[in-house]
C-alpha positions in Angstrom: 0.0 0.0 0.0 1.4 3.5 -0.9 0.4 6.7 0.7 0.9 10.3 -0.5 2.8 12.2 2.2 1.4 15.4 3.5 3.1 18.5 2.2 4.6 21.1 4.5 5.8 18.9 7.4 9.5 18.7 6.2 11.6 20.7 3.8 13.0 17.6 2.2 9.6 16.2 1.6 8.6 19.5 0.0 11.6 19.4 -2.3 10.8 15.9 -3.6 7.0 16.1 -3.6 5.4 16.7 -7.0 2.7 15.1 -9.0 3.6 11.5 -9.7 6.2 11.2 -7.0 5.5 9.3 -3.8 7.5 8.0 -0.9 7.2 4.3 -0.1 5.2 3.5 3.1 7.4 3.7 6.1 10.1 6.0 4.6 10.9 8.7 7.0 11.9 12.3 6.2 15.4 11.4 7.2 15.5 8.7 4.5 14.1 11.2 2.1 16.8 13.6 3.0 19.5 10.9 2.3 17.9 10.2 -1.1 18.0 13.9 -1.9 21.6 14.2 -0.9 22.6 11.3 -3.1 20.7 12.7 -6.0 22.3 16.1 -5.5 25.8 14.6 -5.4 25.1 12.7 -8.6 23.9 15.8 -10.4 26.9 17.8 -9.2 29.2 15.1 -10.5 27.5 15.1 -13.9 27.7 18.9 -14.0 31.5 18.9 -13.3 32.0 16.3 -16.0 30.1 18.4 -18.5 32.0 21.6 -17.6 35.3 19.7 -18.0 34.3 18.5 -21.4 33.3 22.0 -22.5 36.5 23.5 -21.2 38.9 20.9 -22.5 37.4 19.5 -25.7 34.6 21.5 -27.2 36.3 25.0 -27.4 39.3 23.5 -29.2 37.3 21.9 -31.9 34.7 24.6 -32.1 37.3 27.4 -31.9 39.2 26.0 -34.9 36.0 25.6 -36.8 34.9 29.2 -36.0 38.3 30.6 -37.0 38.2 28.7 -40.3 34.7 30.1 -41.0 36.0 33.5 -40.1 38.9 33.2 -42.5 36.5 32.0 -45.2 34.4 35.0 -44.6 37.5 37.3 -45.0 38.1 35.7 -48.4 34.5 36.3 -49.5 34.3 39.8 -48.0 31.5 39.0 -45.6 32.6 41.4 -42.9 29.5 40.9 -40.7 30.2 37.2 -40.5 33.9 38.0 -39.7 32.8 40.2 -36.9 30.5 37.6 -35.5 33.2 34.9 -35.6 35.6 37.3 -33.9 33.1 37.9 -31.1 32.5 34.1 -30.6 36.2 33.4 -30.5 36.8 36.2 -27.9 34.4 34.3 -25.6 36.4 31.1 -25.8 39.5 30.3 -23.7 42.8 30.4 -25.6 41.4 32.0 -28.8 42.1 35.6 -28.1 44.8 35.7 -30.8 42.5 34.3 -33.5 39.8 36.7 -32.4 42.3 39.6 -32.7 43.3 38.5 -36.2 39.7 38.4 -37.5 39.0 41.8 -35.9 42.1 43.1 -37.6 40.9 41.9 -41.0 37.5 43.5 -40.5 38.9 46.8 -39.4 41.5 46.8 -42.2 38.7 46.3 -44.8 36.7 49.2 -43.3 39.8 51.5 -43.6 40.4 51.6 -39.8 44.1 50.9 -40.3 45.6 52.1 -37.0 43.1 49.9 -35.1 43.7 47.0 -37.4 47.4 47.3 -36.7 46.7 47.2 -33.0 44.6 44.1 -33.4 47.2 42.2 -35.5 49.8 43.0 -33.0 47.8 41.2 -30.3 48.3 38.0 -32.2 52.0 38.2 -32.6 52.9 35.8 -29.8 50.6 32.9 -30.5 52.4 30.2 -32.5 49.3 29.6 -34.7 48.9 33.3 -35.7 52.4 34.7 -35.3 53.4 34.6 -39.0 50.1 35.9 -40.2 50.2 38.6 -37.6 53.5 39.9 -38.8 52.4 39.6 -42.5 49.2 41.6 -41.9 51.0 44.1 -39.7 53.5 44.6 -42.5 50.7 45.0 -45.1 49.0 47.6 -42.9 52.2 49.5 -42.4 52.6 49.6 -46.1 49.2 51.1 -46.6 50.0 53.7 -43.9 53.3 54.4 -45.7 55.2 53.3 -42.6 58.0 51.8 -44.6 60.5 51.2 -41.9 58.2 48.9 -39.9 56.7 47.4 -43.0 60.1 46.3 -44.2 61.1 45.1 -40.7 58.0 43.0 -40.2 58.0 41.4 -43.7 61.7 40.6 -43.5 60.9 38.7 -40.3 58.0 36.9 -42.1 60.5 35.8 -44.8 63.0 34.6 -42.3 60.3 32.2 -41.0 58.9 31.4 -44.4 61.1 32.3 -47.4 58.3 31.2 -49.9 55.6 33.6 -48.6 54.5 35.2 -51.8 52.4 38.0 -50.4 55.4 39.1 -48.3 57.7 39.3 -51.3 55.1 41.3 -53.3 54.5 44.0 -50.6 58.3 44.2 -49.9 59.0 44.8 -53.6 56.4 47.6 -53.6 57.8 49.1 -50.4 61.4 49.1 -51.8 60.2 50.6 -55.0 58.4 53.4 -53.1 61.5 54.4 -51.2 63.7 54.2 -54.3 65.7 51.1 -53.3 65.5 49.7 -56.8 68.1 47.0 -56.3 66.3 45.5 -53.3 63.0 45.9 -55.2 64.4 43.8 -58.1 65.6 41.2 -55.6 62.1 40.8 -54.2 60.6 40.7 -57.7 62.9 37.9 -58.6 61.3 35.9 -55.8 57.8 36.8 -56.9 58.6 35.6 -60.4 60.0 32.4 -59.0 56.9 31.8 -56.8 54.3 33.0 -59.3 55.8 32.6 -62.8 52.5 33.2 -64.7 51.8 36.6 -63.1 52.5 39.6 -65.5 52.7 42.2 -62.8 56.2 41.5 -61.4 57.7 41.4 -64.9 56.0 44.8 -65.7 57.3 46.4 -62.5 60.7 45.0 -63.1 60.8 46.4 -66.6 59.6 49.8 -65.3 62.4 49.9 -62.9 64.9 49.1 -65.6 63.3 51.7 -67.9 63.5 54.4 -65.2 67.1 53.5 -64.7 67.7 54.0 -68.4 68.7 50.3 -68.8 66.6 50.1 -71.9 68.0 47.0 -73.5 67.7 45.0 -70.2 64.1 46.2 -69.9 62.9 44.7 -73.2 62.9 41.1 -72.2 60.7 41.9 -69.1 58.3 44.0 -71.1 57.9 41.2 -73.6 57.2 38.6 -70.9 54.8 41.0 -69.2 52.9 41.6 -72.5 52.7 37.8 -73.2 51.3 37.1 -69.7 48.9 40.0 -69.4 45.2 39.4 -70.2 44.7 40.5 -73.8 42.4 43.3 -74.9 42.6 45.0 -71.4 43.7 48.4 -70.2 46.7 46.7 -68.5 47.8 45.1 -71.7 47.6 48.5 -73.4 49.6 50.1 -70.6 52.4 47.5 -70.9 52.6 47.8 -74.6 52.8 51.6 -74.4 55.7 51.3 -71.9 57.4 48.7 -74.1 56.9 50.9 -77.2 58.4 53.9 -75.3 61.4 51.8 -74.4 62.0 50.8 -78.0 61.6 54.5 -79.1 64.4 55.4 -76.6 66.5 52.8 -78.3 65.5 54.3 -81.7 64.0 51.1 -82.8 60.9 52.7 -84.3 59.6 50.0 -86.5 59.7 47.5 -83.6 57.9 50.1 -81.5 55.0 50.3 -84.0 54.9 46.5 -84.1 54.6 45.9 -80.4 51.9 48.6 -80.1 49.8 47.2 -83.0 47.6 45.0 -80.8 46.8 47.9 -78.4 43.7 50.1 -78.5 44.0 53.6 -79.9 44.4 55.3 -76.5 45.8 58.9 -76.2 49.1 57.5 -75.0 49.4 54.8 -77.6 48.6 57.3 -80.4 51.2 59.8 -79.1 53.9 57.1 -79.1 52.9 56.0 -82.6 53.1 59.6 -83.7 56.7 59.8 -82.4 57.7 56.6 -84.2 56.1 57.6 -87.4 57.7 61.1 -87.3 61.1 59.6 -86.8 60.4 57.3 -89.8 59.5 60.4 -91.8 55.9 59.2 -92.3 54.7 62.7 -91.5 51.0 62.5 -92.5 50.4 59.4 -90.5 52.3 60.9 -87.6 50.1 64.0 -87.7 46.9 62.0 -87.8 48.0 60.0 -84.7 49.1 63.2 -82.8 45.8 65.0 -83.5 43.8 62.0 -82.4 45.8 61.8 -79.2 45.2 65.5 -78.5 41.5 65.1 -79.2 41.3 62.4 -76.5 43.6 64.1 -74.0 44.2 67.8 -74.6 47.1 67.9 -72.2 49.1 65.1 -74.0 52.6 66.5 -74.0 54.2 64.0 -76.3 51.6 64.5 -79.0 51.8 68.3 -78.6 55.6 68.3 -79.1 55.3 66.2 -82.3 52.5 68.5 -83.6 54.7 71.5 -82.9 57.5 70.0 -85.0 55.0 69.2 -87.8 53.7 72.8 -87.8 57.3 74.0 -88.0 58.0 71.8 -91.0 54.9 73.2 -92.8 55.6 76.8 -92.0 52.8 77.1 -89.4 55.0 78.0 -86.5 52.4 80.3 -84.9 50.0 77.3 -84.5 52.8 75.4 -82.8 53.5 78.4 -80.5 49.8 78.7 -79.6 49.7 75.0 -78.8 52.8 75.0 -76.6 51.8 78.1 -74.7 48.5 76.4 -73.9 50.3 73.3 -72.5 52.8 75.4 -70.6 50.0 77.1 -68.7 49.4 73.7 -66.9 53.0 72.3 -67.1 55.2 75.2 -66.4 58.2 73.1 -65.4 58.2 70.8 -68.4 61.6 71.1 -69.9 60.8 70.0 -73.5 57.9 72.4 -73.8 60.2 75.4 -73.0 62.9 74.1 -75.3 60.6 73.6 -78.3 58.8 76.9 -77.7 62.1 78.7 -77.5 63.1 77.3 -80.9 59.8 78.3 -82.5 59.9 81.8 -81.1 63.4 82.3 -82.3 62.4 81.0 -85.8 59.7 83.7 -85.9 62.0 86.5 -84.7 60.6 86.7 -81.1 64.0 86.6 -79.6 63.4 88.1 -76.2 60.6 85.7 -75.3 62.7 82.9 -76.8 65.6 83.7 -74.5 63.2 83.6 -71.5 62.1 80.1 -72.3 65.7 79.0 -73.1 66.9 80.3 -69.7 64.0 78.5 -68.0 64.9 75.3 -69.8 68.4 75.6 -68.5 67.3 76.0 -64.9 64.9 73.1 -65.2 67.6 70.9 -66.8 69.8 71.6 -63.8 67.1 70.6 -61.4 66.5 67.4 -63.4 70.2 66.6 -63.2 70.2 67.0 -59.4 67.1 64.9 -59.2 68.7 62.2 -61.3 71.8 62.2 -59.2 69.8 61.9 -55.9 67.7 59.2 -57.4 70.7 57.1 -58.2 72.1 57.6 -54.7 68.7 56.6 -53.2 68.8 53.3 -55.2 71.9 52.2 -53.2 71.1 53.9 -49.9 67.7 52.5 -48.8 67.7 54.0 -45.2 68.6 57.6 -45.9 65.5 59.7 -45.1 67.2 63.0 -45.7 68.0 61.9 -49.3 64.2 61.2 -49.8 63.4 64.7 -48.4 65.8 66.2 -51.0 64.1 64.2 -53.8 60.7 65.5 -52.6 61.9 69.1 -52.6 63.4 68.7 -56.1 60.3 67.0 -57.5 58.1 69.9 -56.2 60.3 72.4 -57.9 59.9 70.4 -61.1 56.2 70.7 -60.8 55.7 67.0 -60.0 53.3 67.3 -57.1 52.3 63.6 -56.9 55.9 62.5 -57.2 56.9 65.0 -54.5 54.2 63.7 -52.2 55.5 60.1 -52.7 59.0 61.1 -51.7 57.8 63.0 -48.6 55.9 59.9 -47.5 59.0 57.8 -48.2 61.1 60.1 -46.0 58.5 60.1 -43.2 58.1 56.3 -43.5 61.8 55.9 -42.9 62.2 58.5 -40.2 58.8 59.2 -38.6 60.2 61.2 -35.7 62.3 63.5 -37.8 61.1 67.1 -37.0 62.6 68.7 -40.1 60.8 66.2 -42.4 57.6 66.6 -40.4 57.7 70.4 -40.8 58.6 70.2 -44.5 55.7 67.8 -45.1 53.2 70.0 -43.3 54.4 73.0 -45.4 54.0 71.0 -48.6 50.5 70.0 -47.6 49.5 73.6 -46.9 50.8 74.7 -50.3 49.0 72.0 -52.3 46.0 70.9 -50.4 43.2 72.9 -48.8 43.1 70.6 -45.7 46.4 69.6 -44.4 46.4 66.1 -42.9 48.3 65.6 -39.7 51.7 64.0 -39.8 51.3 60.2 -39.7 51.4 58.8 -36.2 54.4 57.0 -35.0 53.3 53.4 -35.3 56.0 52.1 -33.0 53.7 52.8 -30.0 53.4 50.7 -26.8 49.8 49.8 -27.5 50.5 48.4 -30.9 53.9 46.9 -30.7 55.7 43.9 -32.2 58.7 42.6 -30.3 62.0 43.4 -32.1 62.6 40.3 -34.2 66.0 38.6 -34.2 68.5 39.7 -36.8 67.7 38.5 -40.3 70.4 37.4 -42.6 69.8 38.4 -46.3 
């Protein structure tokens, strides 16, 4: 016979009593208490086991899965998913580094570079994220024009992993930006080794050789770049224009026309064709190409210079003078415009104005000589910030504002704490831009720091 106990006589009975539960006849409250205690101990043991399983096994497998999903979302550009994965990893033990990496990717994609650099730096001690942390930190430093730290971080990446392609690519670009052309070529050699079907390193290599006036050496790289580039694209046209220009500098005009044949009739291509045709004394074709180039791009200097020569040949010097004066209004430091205008003015008896332009041409030629000398020094002195400052100042005097800005950033990137460079940069900004951005922050700050890596042998 079973009886339902009365509720309210004992707290233990109250705990156990519910519909469908009864205490066998004769069981005292003390016995019920012991049953409750046994059940509680059993439940506690089960809870401890579950907690241990969650702490030891599940986060490891789940954390790796979440990080993999986050990296996949980075590849696809799903930044909301990346952010969610970062938040989930931050809640797991031992996954702070992976969470920081995903947060860094998300902030970098949204243009929050300083915060991204801080995030990446938080992952630089974990063995699973250390290499990627340095790689991404170097990439962000490159975007910020912090060349000194960019080079240091990427050199360390390559010390750990000599075949890391993205490190070689960014390092080549950084060396190019600071004018260390020999080191840039060394990095490009590695890019070509690791990615032989990519046209971009060959094109960059050829451009460096062209700028260094090593025209014959550049031809092979231009040919390879043109063969690898996607046909019928703007990039293919750009490569063939540079290749044609290189051949023109070698006075190989027929070959220049041949390599530019597959290209579209862009303003640059037409100007270069006009140069080649003029040198081959095919004057009517040359004029047609030059006029088409000017129609597309009224400020096309190469085409204007050829047209001015053609006007001179046909006795229409005044047309040439008008054209060159128009271009000089926007390119006052362009050496060849002053030279050609001076010649046309002299030919028409305007000797005083001709002398003015010839004197200006002499001054500009001297500035160009100084720039060329400094550029050659920079190629073999990659750490000299003051030399980059000199190049920036000379480029500005030559009217090359974009080029000057690049050299100022190179100088700052190599010596961010240099007061003279900072002041010159601010003055440059105030001269050329309405709103003057602040001097870039020193990225070697305690809150976003990478330990100094061991010496790297190269």
